[in-house]
N, C-alpha and C positions, 0 to 999 in steps of 0.2 A: 479840100482840107479834111483830114480825118477828124471825126468828132463823135463823141458819145457823152451824154450828160453825166456828170460825175455821180449824180444821185442814182443813176440807173446802173452803174457799173460796180457798185459795192454790194457784196453778198448780203442778202437779207435772210437767208435760211441755210440749212445744212444739206439741202438736196443738191448733190454735185451735178446732177443732170441739168439743172437750171443754170449752171455756171459754165456750160460747155458751148463752144462755137460750132454751129452746124457745118461750116465749111472745113474747119479743122477736123471734125469728126469724120467727114467723108474721106479726107486724106488718110486718116488713121485706119479706117475700115479697108481702104484700097490696099494699103501696105500689108495689113494682116490677112485679108481674105484673098485678094488677087495675086499679090506678090509673095505671099507666104512668109513674111517676116515673123520672127518669134514674138511672143507676147511681151517679153522683157524689152526687146528692141523697140517695139511700138510704144511702150510706156515711156521710154526715154525720149522718143520723138515728141510725145504729148507734153512732157515736162519742159522740154526746150521751147516748144511753140507757146506754151502757156506763159513762160517767163518773158518771151519776146513781146507778146501782145499785152501783157500786163505793163511792161515797160512803155510801150507805145501809148497805152491809155493813160498811164500816170503822167507822161510827158505832156500829152494834149490837154489834160484836165488839172494840171498843177498838183498832183498827188505825190506822196512820198515814194521814193524809189527803193525803200527798204523798210524792214520791220513789219508790224502787224497790218498797217494800212495797205502796204504793197501786197501782202499775202492774201488780203481780203478782196482784191480786185477781181471781179468776174469778167471773163472774156466772152460772155454770151452774146454781146452786141457785135462781135467781130463777124461780119458777113461779107458778101461778095464785093459790095461797094467799098467796104473798109480796106480789104486787101488790094484792091485795084490802085489805091493811093499810096501804097508802100513804095518808097524810093530806095535806091542804093545807099544814099547818105543816111537813111534811117537805120539800116542794118550796120553800117560802119560805126555809127554813134552807139548802137546797142552793144557792139563788140567792145568798144572803149569802156562802156559802162560795166560790162561783165569783168573786164580786166581790172578796173579801178574799184568801183563800189563793191562788187561781189567777190573780188580777189580770185577770179577763175584762172587756173593755169592755162597754158597754151593748148594743152590737149582738150580741156573742157570747152574752150572757146572754139576750137576746130570742130568739135562734135556739134555744138550749137549752130555753127555756120553750115555744116553738112545737112542738118535737119531742115534749116531754112531753104537751102538749095533744092532739096528734094520736094519740099512743100510747094515752092513757087514753080518748080518744073511740072509738078502734077497739075497745078492750076492752069499752066500754059498749054501743056500737051494733052492732058486727059479731059479737063473741063473747058479749056479754051476761054477762061475768064479773063486772062491777061495775055498781052502780046509779047512781052519780054520778061525774063527772069531777073529781078533786081539783085539777086545774090550770085548770079552765074559767074561774073568776072572778078569777084572779090577773092584775093589770095588767102589761103589758109594761114593762120598764125604759125610762125616758125616754131617747131617743137625741138626741145633739147634731145639730142640723140644719146641715149644711154644704153650700156650693155645690160642684157638681162641678168638678174641676180639668181644664183643657183647654188645648190649644195655640192660639195665635192663628193667623190666616191666614198671616202672615209666618213664624211658627215652623214651621207645617206645611209650607210650601214649603221652608224650610231643611232640614227632616228629609228630605223627598223628594230634595232636591239632594244631601244627604250620601250617599244610596244610589246615585243616578245617577252620581255622580262617583267612585265606588269602583271604579276600573279594575283593581285587583289581585284583587278577589273573583271566584271562579268561579261564585258564586251571585247575582250582582248582579241579573239579570233576575227571578229568583225572589223575592229579598228586596224588590225594588222593587214587585213585584206584591202582596206581602203587605202592605206599608205602605200602598199605594194603596187596597187593599180596606178596610183598617181605617179610613182617614181619610175615605173616600167613602161607605162602606156602613154603618158603625157596627155591624158584626157582632161577636159575642162570640168570644173566643179558641177556645172549644170548637167553635163553629160553623165557624170558619175551617179548623181542622186536620182536620175531618171531611168537608170538601167532596170529592166524587168527580168524576171527569171526566163521569160519567153525569148529574151534577146540573146541568151547564152547558148552556144552550141552544146549539144548533149555530151560531146566528148571533151568539152572545155578547150577546144582549139581556138575559138574566137568568140567575140560578142559584138553586137550591133549597138551603136550609139546614135543619138540624134543631136547633130551639131547645130551651129549657127545657121539661120535661114532655113531651118527644117531639113537640112541635108543629112542624110543617113550615110554612115560609113562603117566598115568592118574593121575592128581592131583585133589583131591576132595576139594570142596569149603565149608567153614563154613559160618555162617550167616553174619559175618563182610565182607567177600569177596563178597557174594551175594548182599548185600546192596550197596557196593561200585561199583560193576559192573553195577547194575541196574541204579544207578544214572548217571554213566558215559555214558552208552549206550544210555540213554535218550537224553543227551546233544549231543552225537556223531551223532545220527540220525537226529538232527535238522540241521546239517552241511553237510548232505550227498552229496549235489550237489558240494560242494567244495573239496571233498575228491578224491584224485587221486588213491590211493591204497585202493580200495573199501573193500578188504577182511582183511586188517591189522586192528588189534584191536586198538593199540595205534597210534594216528595220530599226526604229528607235525603241527605247525602253517601254514606250506606250503601245508598241505593236503597229505603229504607222510608218510610212515611208520617211526616211531621214530627210530633214531639211538641209539646205546648204549651210545655214547658220550653225547647225549642230555639227556638221562635218568640219566646218572651219574651227569650231571649238576643239574637236578631237585633234586636229593638226596642231593648233596652238599648244594644247596640253602636252603632247609628246615632243614637240620641239623644245619646250621648257625642260622636260625631264631628260632630254638628250644634251642639255646645256647649250642649245642653239637659239634660245629665245631672243638673244641680243641681235640676231640677224633680221628680226621683224619680218619673218616669212609668213606667207599665207598658202592656201591650197594652190593658188595660181602659180606661186613660185616653185612648187613641186612639179608643175607642168614644164616650167622653164628648165628645171633640173633634168627631167627625163629627156627633153629635146637636146639640151647641151651635151649630156653624157652620151647619148646615142651618136651624136655627130663627132664629138671630140675623142671619145674613148672607144666607141663601137664601130667607127668607120662608116656610118650610114650616110649615103650621099644626100644632098639637099633636096633633090626631087622626091626621093622616097620619104624623107622626113616631112615634106610638105603634105603628102598623102596621109601619113600617120597622124599628123596633128590636125588635119581637116582644114588647112588654110586655103582660101580662095586664090590668093595671089602669092607668087614666089617671093616677092620682096618682103612679105611678112615673115617668111621662114628664114630669110637670110640674116636676120639678127642673131641667129644661133651659130653662124659661121665665123664669129669673131675668133681671133687667135688667143689661146689661153696664155696665162702668165708664164707657165713653164717654157713654152716655145719661145716667148720673148726673151726670157733669161738665157736660154740656150743660144739664141741668135747673137746676143751681146757677147757671150763667152766664147763664141766661135770666131770672133773678129781677129784678124791677123795681128793686131796690135794689143790684144788682150793681155799678153804676158810681159809686155814691155813696162818696166818700172823705172823711176827716175835714176836710180843708181846704176842701172844697166845701160842707159842711153849713151851711145858713143858717136 
């Protein structure tokens, strides 16, 4: 039976290191150092595992499953003996708890299950602490399949125009360049903010980005991107002395590398000025826009699109191969009975 005295699992100080489980920390280091997962991805694993073990400790010690009491549970006592006693039913009940009490959507529950699968696989294969993986045979929660949301060609042009016409902004060239790269290259937000000057080809033919899992890829630049980069780099060079992060491409007003949060704010601002705020778009939806327009309007095949977007699996890219509304309308209108009306039927 899993047990930790309730008095020993409540946080007594603000030193986070004393709230960490040694066995969980070894897994996280393995993912970060050996397998080269990104820091953000490893942080997500850490959050998922912490929630799971807090749940287990709360259940075994009669503590609250929500609120401040739950958030103050330390998982420092989670050791090898603790994890050996985790059963499949514990994980199933945890998933039910995340769906009910925590109101997690299917996508969030699937991520938590994936984190648990990898954690117990590591314990079984790498450390040989357990003989079977209690999460291995649990089916992932069924997720609702929805089409990616994207801007039309006209809406994309309206967005670019809203930036280009903002004469009051001191960062107009920078912001125009950001929106242009999103709409033309389909890069992720994390990829865009991490671009360095040293990543850009001298002739502005291409640039290198660091994608998920530390995978580098080359993104080639079209004329629109070259023009936007040329204009922004000219302005950036005039402020060189005020720039603290000399190698960062996109610089904030404080002279530092722009954060993802600031870039998101720029996107929200100009979506609003273009009259598109009602769509509730984000920088990631501009990536969807680039991918969808390349496939539907540009005739880019799905395998090429996979490489441009930096996807590991082809099925991830295939969400962009959906048939657009125009083609569906054309299909209905081409039906041989489309012109037959009641008064003409004989």
